[in-house]
N, C-alpha and C positions, 0 to 999 in steps of 0.2 A: 538481517536475516529475512529471507522471503518466507511468507506463510500463506497457508490456505486453511480455512476452517469452515465447517458447515454452519449456515445461519440458523438452521432449525433441524435438529436431529430427527424430528418426527415427520419432516417433509410436508408440513401443512401449516396453515396460519398465515401470518403476514408475508413471509418470504416464499412460501410454497416449496417447491422442489428446485429452487434456483441453485446456482453454483456456489453461493455463499460469499464469504468475505475473503478477499485476496489482497495482498500488499506486502509491505516491508515493515519490520520493526528494528529500530536502532536501540541496542542495549547500552546502558551506562553503568559503569562500575566505579567504586571508590578507588583510592590510590593503592589499597591493599587487596584489590580484586574481589571485593564483596559486591554483590549485585545491589544497585541503587534504584534504578527505574528504567522505563523504556518509553520511546516515542513511536507512535504508529502512523504509517502513511498508507492509506487505502488506495488500491488501483481498481478494485471492483467490489461493490457492496450492494446488497439488497436493501439493507437498513438505511443507507445513506442515498440510495437511488443513483449509484455510480455504475453505469453500464457502457456507454459509448466512449471508450478510451482509445486514443491513438498511441500505439507503442512503436517506437523507433529505436533500432540498435545502431550504434556507431560502427564504422567500417572496421575498426580495430577490436570490436566486441568488448570494449572496456566499460562503456556506459550504455544505459538504456534510458530513453526519455519517454515519459508518459504525459500526454496532453489530456487533462481531465476537465470536463465541463462542470457547470454549476451543479452542486449536490444539495441535499437537504440542509446541510449546515456550513458549507464552504462555497466561496465564489470560484469561478474557473481558475485553474492553476496548472502549473507544470511541475512534475517531479523528475529530477535527474538522479539516477542511481549509478554510482561509480562502483562497479563490481570489484575492481582491483583494490581500491581504498576502503571498501565497505562503508560508503557514506551515501546519504540521501539529502538532496537539497530541494526545498520547495520554493517556487518562485511564481510570480503573477504572470 
C-alpha cells in the first residue's frame, strides 16, 4: 500500500512545512486473515533525510524502481515495487 503522511501537523519544528513521509507499507496477516504487522519502505522522508530519489517506471507499468541515496539510518539502496503482485523488494 502506498502512503503519504504529514511529518508535522503544525508545519513547524524539525521538518517544517515539508512534504512529509511517503512510501509503501507491506501488510502481513495470519492464516485466518487477522492483522499481524507491517513493514515500511520510505521513498521520501524529512525525518530520515530522504529527498533525492530517482523514480523509474517500467514500460509495462507493472513495476516502479526507486534509487535512494544514503539516509540517516540506511545505506544507499534500491526499492522495486511490483504493482501487480503488491510486493516491495529492497536491494543494495
